[in-house]
N, C-alpha and C positions, 0 to 999 in steps of 0.2 A: 504494500500500500504506500509505503514511503517513496518507493521508486516511482509509482504512478502519479503521486501527488507533487513531489518535488521536481521530478525530472520529466516524466511523460516522454514525449519524443515524437518522431516522425513515423507514421504508419501509412500503409497503402489501404485504401478503402475501395472495395468493389462496388461500383454504382451501376445500376441498370440503365440501359439506353433510354433516351427520351421517347423513341418509337418502340412500341411493344414488339418483341421478337428479334430485335437487332442485337448486335454484340454488345455485351457489357464492357465497361472500361474501369481501369484502376486509376484512382485519384490520390495524390499525396495530400495527407492531412497532418496537422499538428494536434496531438491529443493529450489530455491529462484528466485527472480526477479532481473535480472542484468540490472540496469538502464543505464549502459554504452552501452551495446549491445541492449537494449530495447527488452529483450527476457526473456521467461521463461526457466530457465536453470536447469537441473537435472542430477545427476550422480548416477548410481547404487552403492550400498554400498557393499564393499568387504566382503565376508563371513569369510575368514581366514586371518591369519597374513601374510602369504606368497603368498596370491592370487594376481595376476597381477591387477594393477589398471585399472578400466573400463573406457571406453570412456565417455566423457561428451556430453550430448545432449541438444539441444536448439530448441525452437519454437519462431520465431519472433512475437512480439506483433501485428504487422500489419496484420499477417495472422490469428489471432484469430477472429472467427466470433460469437460464442455463448459459454457461460459458464453457467451450470445449475447443481443443486443438483438432485440426483436421486429421492428421496422422499422429497418434500419441506415442506409439512404440518406436524404439530405435532399432530399425531393421538393418542387418548387416548386408550391405550391397557393395559392388565393385565400382560404383559410380565415382567419377572424379569430384563431383559436387559434394562437399562435406556436409552441408546443411541444405537438403532439398527444400524447395519452396513450399511444398505441401506440409512439411513439419513446422514451418514458420507461420502458417495460417491458423487463425482462430476465429470462432464465431460467437457473437453475442446475441443470444435469443432473448428478446424482450417482448412485452405486450405490444402487438400491432406492428412490430418491426423486427427484422433480423439483419444484423450488420456483420459483414465479412471483412476482417482485417488481415493484413500481412505485415509481420514485424521484421526488423532488420536481421534478427538472429533468433535461434531456437530459445536461448535463455531469456530474451526479452519477451518472446511470446508466452513462455511459462510464467514470467513475472506478471504480465498483464492478466492472464487467466486467473492466477492466484489472487491478485489484488481485487479484481472484479467479483470473484466469488466471495471474498471476505466482506466487501462493502455491501453486496447484494444480500448476504446473510444477515448483516447488521441491520439493514433497512427493514427486512422482513421480521426480525426479532424485536426491533425497537417499537413496540406497540403498547407500551406501558399505559395503563388507564390513568385518568386524572383522579385527584383525591375525592372529587365529588361523585365519581362513578362507582356503583356497587361492584364487589368482586365478580369477575366474569367466570363463565364456564371455560374450562380448559379442555381442548380436544386431544384425545389420545387414541392410538391405534391398537386394537386388540387382535391378536392373531386368530382367535376363535370367533371373531365377530365379523359378519359380512359387510358391515357398514361402519362409519365413524360413530364412536360412542362418546358422549359427553360426561366427564367426571368433574366433581367439584374441585376447585383449585386448592382448597384447604380442607383439612379433616373437619367434617361437619356431622350434625345429627343425622342427616340423610344418608351419608356414607356409612356411618356407624350402624344405622338400621339395616343397611343392605348386607354388610359383611361382618357385622357383629364384632366379636373380640379378635377377629383375624386381622383387623385393620393395621395394627402395629407390626404384624409379622410379614405382611405382603410387600414385596418390592413393587415399584410403580408399574412395571410391565405386568406382573401377576395381578395387581389390583385392577388394572384395566380389563384383564380377561375375566376376573370375577364379576365386575360390574357389567360387562357385556352380556353375561348370562342372567344376572339378577334384574337389571333394569327393564329389559323387554317384558318381563313378567309383570312389571308394574304399569308400564305405559303402552304395552302391546306393540303394534306396528307404527306408532307415532314417533318413535325415536328419531328418524331422519329429519323430521320437521325442525328439530333444534338446530340444524345447520343453517337455517335462514337467519335467526338472530346472531349466530356466530359470524356468518359472512358479513352481516351489516356492521357488527362491531369492528371487524377487520377493515371494512371500508372507511369507517369513521376514524379509526386510530392509525391506520397506515396510509391509505391513499390520500385522504383529505389532509392529513398532517404533512405528508411529504410534498404534496402539490403546493401547499401553502408555503412551506420552507423553501421550495424550489424558486418560487417567485420572490419570496422575501429576500433571499440571497444573503449578502454579507451584513446587511443592516441589522437584522435580528431584533428589530424593535417594532414589528408590525408593518402593515401596508397602508398606503394612502388609498383614498377612494378611487383614484384613477388606476392604481395597480390591481385592484380587485377585478376590474374589467377583463384582465388577462385570464383570471381564473374562471370567469363566466364563459369565456370562449373555450378554454380547455374542457370544461364540463358540458359543452354543447347546450348551454342555457341561453334562451332568448335574451338579447341585450335589454329589451324593455322590461322583461320580468326581473332580470337582475337589478336593473336600476330601481325598480319599485321596492325590492327587498332591501337594497342599500339605503334608499331614502327612509324607509321605516326604521332602520337601525340608527341612522344619523340623527333622526328626530329625537330618539331616546338616549343617545350617547353624548357624553360630555368630555370624552378623552381627546386631548389634542396634543400635537407636537409641533412647536414653532408655528402656532396658528393654524395648523392643518389637522383635520380629524384623522385618527389612525384606527386601524382595524387589526385586532390580534386574532390568534387562532380560535379561541372560544367564541369571539364575536362572529367570525366567519361561519363557524359551525352552527350557530343559532340562525343566521340568515339562511343557511342551506337547509336547516330543518323546516323553515317556513315554506321553502320551495318544495321540499319532499312531501309536504302535507297534501299537495295536489295529486301526487302519485297515489298516496294512501287512499284518498277519496275515490280515485278512478278504479282502484282495485275493489273497494267495497261496492261501488255502483255496479261493477260487472257481476259480482256474486249476487247482489240483490235482484238482478234480473231473473235468477232462478227461483225466486220466491222465498229464499231463506233469509232469516234475520229481519223480516219486515217490521215486526213490532218493536223488539228490544234493540235491534241493531241501529235503528235510527237515532237512538239515544246515545250511541257510542259504546254500547255494552253488548257482549255476546256471551250468554251463559254456557256452562259446560254441556248442558243437555242439548241445546241448539247446535253447538259445535260438533258434538258427537253424532247427531243426526246428519249434519252436513258431510262429515267425513265418511259416514257409511253410505248415504244415498247418492251423493254427487261424486265424491272422490273414490268410491268403490273399494275402500280399504277392507281387506279380509284377513283375519276374522274381524268382524265389525267391532269398533272400539266402544267401550262402555263409558258412561258419564264419569265413573270413578277414575278410569285411566286418563280421561281428558283433564280432570282436575289435577291429577298428579303431573301431567305435562305442563299445565299452566303454573303449577307450583314451582317449576324450574325456570320460569321466566321472571324478569324484573320489570319494574315500572320504566317507561310508560306503556309497555306491551300489555300489561295486565293492570286492572284497577282493583281497589279493595273489594274483597268478596270473591276473589279468584274468577273474575270475568274478563274476557278478552276484549281489548280495544280495537278500533279500526287499524291502528298502526301495527298492533300485534298480528292481526289477520293478514295484512300486507306482507309482513316479514315471514310469516309461516308459509304463505303461498308462493312468494317470490324467493324460493329457497332452493339451493342445490339438492336438498333431500326430497323436493317435490318436483323433480325433473320430469319432463315429458317422456324421457327414455326410461324404460323399465329397469330398475336396479339389477334384476336378474340377467338382463342382456348386457350389462356393463362388466360382467365377469365372464370368464370362459366356462360356458355351461354345456356346450355340445360335446358329443362323443368325438375325441380326437384320435381314436385308434383305428379308424377306417383307412383304406388305401387312399393315396393322394388323389386319385381320379374322382373321389366322392366329395371333393371340396372345391369351392370357388376361392381363388388365390389372388390377393392384391398384387398387381403386376405393373411395372413401369416399362416404358418404351424409350429407347435412346436416352438412358438415364443421365449420361454424361453431359448432355446439351443444356445450356441455360436459356436458349431462345429458339430461333428458327432452325430449319434443317440445312441451310445453305452457308450462312456466314457467322453463326453465333459462336460463343466460347465453349470449349470442352473443359469441364471442371471436375476435379475430384470431390469438391465440396457438395456437388449435387448428389453423390452417393450417400454422403453423410446425412444430408437433410432428408432425403427420401426414405432411407432406412430408419432414421429416428422418428419419422412420421408414421411408421408402421408397415410400410411396403415390404412384402416378402419375396418379391422376384424382381431383379434388376437386370439390365441388359448392358453388355460390353461388346463393342465392335472393335476387333483387334486387327492391326495391320503391321507389316514389317516396318521397323524403325531403324534409325541410325545406330551404329555401334552395337548391333546385335540385340538392342532393347526393343521389345514389342511396344507399340503405341496404341492408344485408343482415340479414335476420331470417326467422323462420318465421311466415308470414302468419296473421292471425286468431288469434293466441295471445298469451300474456303473456311471451314471450321478449323479451330485451333486443335492442338494435340495435347494429350495427357499420357503419362507413362503407365503402362499396364501394371507395373509393380506398385505404383502409388495407389492405383484404383483398388487392387486386391488388398493392400495394407489398410486402406480406409474401410473397406468392407469388413475386414477382420476386426477392426477396432469398434465398429458401431453396429454390427449386424444384429445384436441381441439386446440393445438398449430398450427398445419399445416392446419387444416380444421375444419369448424364448423359443418360439417355433421356427422350423428350418427356413433358411434363406436359399432361394434358387437363383444362381447366377447363370443367366442365359448368354453364352458367348457366341457371337457371330464371327466365324473364323475366316480370315483372309491372308493368313501368314504362310510362309515357306516352311519346309521341314525343320531347318535349324532353329528358327524362332518359335516354332511349335514346341520343340523340345525345351526351349528356354521357358515357355509358359508353364510347362509341366513342373520344372524346377521351382519356379516362383510359387505356384500353387502349393506344392508340397512344403516348401520352406516357410512361407508366410502364414498359411492357414494351419499347418501342423495337425493337431488332433481334431480341430474343428472341421477339417475337410472330410466329407462323407465319401469314403472310398468304397465303391460297390463290392458286394461279395463276389468272389471270383471262382469260376469253374476251371481248374487247372487242366482237366482233360480236354475240354472244348476250347480252352484258351479264349474265353469270353466271359461276360457277366453271367452270374448264376441267376437266370431270369426268374425262377420260381421264388427264390428268397427275396429278390427285389420287389416282387409283386406284393409282398406283405409290408413294405415300408409305409409307415403312417406319420403324420405330423408329430404324434407323441413319441414314437420310437426314434425319430430323427431330430428331436428338439435339441437346440444348441449346436446344430451341425449345418454346414454349408454344402449344398448339392450343386454340382456343375452340370448344366444342360448345354450340349454342344454336339456338333457333328464330329465323328472320329476320323482319324487319318486314313483308315482303310488300307494301310500298308500291310505287307506280309507279316512283319513282326508287330508285337504289341508295344507301343511307345509309352513312356512315362505319362504323357498327356492323356492317352486313351485310358489309362488306369484311373485317372481322376474323374472321368466322365461317368456320372451316375444315371443321367437321363439323356440317352442318345437321341439325336434328332432323326426322324424318318418321315418323309412326306407321304401323303396318301398315294397309293398306286392307283392306276386306272381300274384295276379289278376291285379294289376296296370302294372306290366311288360308285362303281356299278352295283356293288352289293348294297350300298346305302340307298341307291335309287330304287332298288327292289325291296327295300325295307328289311334287308337281311334275311328274307325267308328262304333264300337258296343262294349258294355261293356261285359266282360266275366262274368260268374256266380259268380266267386270269388269276382270281383269288386262290383257287384250289391248287394252281401250279406254282405259286410263289415259293421260291427256294428258301427265303428268309421270312418266316411268318412274323407278324407284329406281336410284340410283347407289351405288357401293361405299362412298363416304365419308359417305353419309347414315345417321344413327343412328336406329334404332327404339328408343324408350324406353317401357317398360311396367313395371307392378308385377310382383313375383315371383309372386304368386298367379295373375295372368292368364297369365303365361307357362307356369306349371305346368298350368293348364287347357288351354292350347293344346297342350301336350305330350301330354295325355291324348287329345286329339282327332286330332292330326296324327302323333304318334309321335316318339320321340327321334331316330331316324335321319333323319327328314325335317328336323327342326330343326338337326341337326348339318350337314347338307348345305347348308341355307340360310345358316347362320351362317358357313360356310366362306368365303363371298364377301361377306357383309354384316355390318354392325356392329349390336350390340344392347346396350342397357344396362337392367338391372333394378334395382329399389329396393324396400325394405320397404313394407308396407302403411301407410297413414296412421293406421290405428287402433292401431298399435303405439306408443302414446304413451310408453312407458317406454324407448324407444330400444333395444328388443331386436332381434335379428337372425333371419333365416331361415337354414336350412341351405343354404350355397352350393354344396355338391357336386352336387345334382341340376341346378342351373342351369349349372354348369360342364360337366356331362355332356351338356348340350344344345348346347354350343358357345358359350354366351353369353360375350362378351369382358369386359364390365364389370358385375360383380355388386357393387352398392354395398352397403357394410356400415357400421353405426354404430360408428365407432372409439372412441367414448367408453364403450362397453359391452364389457368384457373377457370375453365369454361364449365358448362353445365354437365358435361360428361364426368369431370372430376368431382363435381358436387354430388352426383349420383354414386360415384365410387366411395366418397366419404360417408355417405348415408348407409351404404351396405357394410363397409368394413370397419369404420371408426366407431359406430354406435351399436355394433352387434357382436356377440360372442367375445366380449372383452376387448375388442379392437386388436385381436391377435393376428389379423391378416388372413385367417382361414375361416370360411363359413361353410358349414356342412350343407350340402344340397338337400333340398326338400324331397320327399318321395316322388312328387310330381316331376321334378327335374331329373330324377334317376329313372324315370319312365315307369314307375310302379304305383303312383298315386292318382287319385281322382281330382278333378278340378275343384277349387274351393267354391263355396256358395257365394253368391253376389250379395253385397251389403251396401248400405248408405253410410257415408261419413260426413259429419258436419264439424267444421273447424271454425271457431270464432276467435279471431285475433282481437283480444281485449285491449291491451295497451303495451307499451314498451317502457324500458327504464334504462337510463344512462347510455343511450346509443352514442357511439363515437362520432366524431366529425368525419366528413367524407374523405378528406386528404389523409387523415390519420390511419385509415385502413389500408393504405397502399404500402406494400412491402418496400423496404429499403429507402423510405422517405422519413427520416426522423424529424422531430419538431425543431424549427429554427428558433433561437432565442429572440431575435428581432422578428416578431410575427405581425403581419398586417391585420388590421381590423377586419373581422368577418362575422356575420350573424350566424345563428344556429341553423342547422339543416332542416329541411322539410321532408321527412321520410315518408315513403309508402312501403307497404308490405305486399309481396306477391306470394301466394300459397299455391303449390302445384302438387299433382299426384301423377307419378309415372309408373308403368307405361300408359300411354293414352293421351298425353299432352294436356290434361285437364288443369286449368289455371284460373286463378281469381285474384284480382288486385284491389287493394283498399284505396280509400281516398287519402290524399296527403294530409299530414298533420303540420299545418303551417307554422314554420319557425319554432318547432318544438322537438328537439332531439333528446332532451333530458327526461321528459315524462310524457311522450306522445300518447294520445288516446285514439284508437282506430275503430273499435266496435264493428268489425267487419266479419260477416258470415260467408263462408265458402262451403258449398255442398259438392260432394264427389260421389261418383258411382264406383264402388270398389268391385272390380271384376274378379274373375277366377284366375288371374295370372299367378305364376309361382313366385314372382318377386315383385314387390311394390314398394316404392320409396316416396315419402312425403317430404317436400322441399319448402323452405322459407327463404326468401331473398328480400333484403331491405335496401332500398335505393333512395337517393336524394332526387328530388324533382327539379333541382336547379339545372339549367342548360349546361351540358357537358360534364355534369358531375359523375364521379365514379361511384360504383356500388359501395354501400356502407358496410354491410355484414350479411352473413347467410348461414344456413344450417340445413342439414338433411338428416332424416331418420328413417330407418327401415320400418315399414308399417307394422311388422310383427313385434317391434319393440315399443310401440306407442301405447301409452296409458290413457284411460279415459279420465274425465274430470277437468278441473282447473289445474293447469300444469305450467311450470316454468321452463322455458327453452333458452339455455345459454347460447349466445351467438359467437361466431368466429369471423375473422376477417376473410376476405376473398383469397388471401394467400395461405389460409389455414391457421393463423395465429389466434391464440385465445384472446378474448376480450373480457377481462374479469369484471364481474358485477354488471355486465350488459346482457340484456335478454328481452324476451317477449313473454307475456302472460297470455296463454291460449286456453280455450275450453274445447275439449274433444268429446264427441259422442258418436258411437256406432249404433246403427239400427238395421233391422231386417228390411228388405225391399218390399 
């Protein structure tokens, strides 16, 4: 930290091109840690003597989530370069932005990573309550509990009643496990609702505090009235609404500094509470539409009996909570969430509903709940196409960091195009184009370092081979040396001098967890090369006989199929373009392809003519049972939104989703239903420009008003969409009250999408989220939002009401 504060230094920052899809560029910046602002601050270095001074940018430390080096291990290589550039690159992942820096040396890169980890950890831990605030609930993780459990921060009567005389003998971890068992017996399935008040306290004590100190800077004695306007802009609050809140405060405040009114943190928090009251009333008004709380709720009080009925009838909580359990839940809340007599206030209702524990996504789907012991052909696998590219297919940059980011996002299959390079070193690039190059060794090293950060289940490396025999042998050496025990070496039949196909057919995600499988074509030479021994999933295209068999629905084999000297095995992968597979679907039929893909592996990829790195709709391909539908992850289009909905919100986000019986060709179509989604309101939506990746906030920011968001709800497949009216100049607590009705057909895969956009001309999308329909819960639910580039947007989301009905 001392190094980053006192010295800082020159770094290279990777900036995206002004035109989407073009090659990114490196820009020299001067960077340091500003301890007064609690921020990472950097300024582009002027190239010429008379060049205009560039703006200074900053990322607040409380926004930093992860910091890591591209290639962390010190691999032994025979390269002349002592410190490869990939080992000097590090990534700072923050809310709404991801920054990619290159340091002058490996030592400086490690110093930066350590310093940023320390200050980010301090910022997240420094959330001490004020003296006037009651002692908070402390969150602890219990191994035996499927969700977060809240335990009292000090020994109390409640805790003693739960664990009795064992309190003094239990270690904190053991105590959390005991409470995880004891407390659900007292409050039933209501425990996750406590995450709402906990998240709100985190917002008040961390986000608001650090935003205030960021603007306050070195002065440390409060803000002037003009400085508060910068905070209204950061929070996406309408300037007129902020001015009214400020005027009410100044009317009652007498604190001055040199003749100027000053605002301190508690004053700003009170103004923000006045603005938050509008969101509270919007939430209550949405619930009141259902007919609950009409009598007593209008007085600002909700009894435990009414709340228990609401949780059972509307929220569909099972087993149905009793009034006694609801009373115990309310007993864990503090004022102003509850009033004397253990009755819930409107503010308490808003915090319980707008809670991570009340998520639209079923908690059961957020863990790995499917059978992971089936053959690989029984799963849909999250797959990337041309993973190394940052932009278009013709002139963009090839980057090792793309593998790091894609794997950390949860992708389980990446692609590597390998060509002959100089000095006997294989390189990764898009052939016959102007894209840059990356070393094959660095790519494999990055995969080895980051493959199992997001998921323990196997990573499939799809290698498109264009190398000569010597460099093919070099690749085998690199794979063996760098991957080591993580490389899945296929079982070998010494007599046949080939893969033991019977044993490979039993490989499952569970049996191969923590391992890396190589998918590639083999050399086909007389001897078995080291590279061939690394290939666990050999590529084999469909023969004409197999295509004829598919067209006749597999009822009888054609002469070509029967005479094949090399029959297809379960671990051999058919690789073809998406357009060719869709043509085959027209000829053979969807059911025939599903039955074939139930026992065989298929990978599809976008057409080569899609030079802008756009994507095809993956749903028709998944509906045919295709396991690996490769998508361009550098393009955040609707296809990527559907992929996020299927893989990130289902089966624990592990990258593998078990096919339904219908996709395996054994199930009946689902019954048709009606789905009604009411988008009630939003909360703390980010500004439009803040959701764009690689665009941190400038310290010198122009004045701009709040966004005017609209929400578009869609259901795929079928292209059913419905858009709300815009909430004029209200990004902090917009009210939509928009109903969207959908016809839920019998498709095997259905995904519900939400996209939030600004109505201003030329404005970028604000946020989005997608959810597999099988993971959607009924009732009033909270939907946390993400940026278009996939970054989390803490404390930002939509309150929606979901209801299914028979047609």
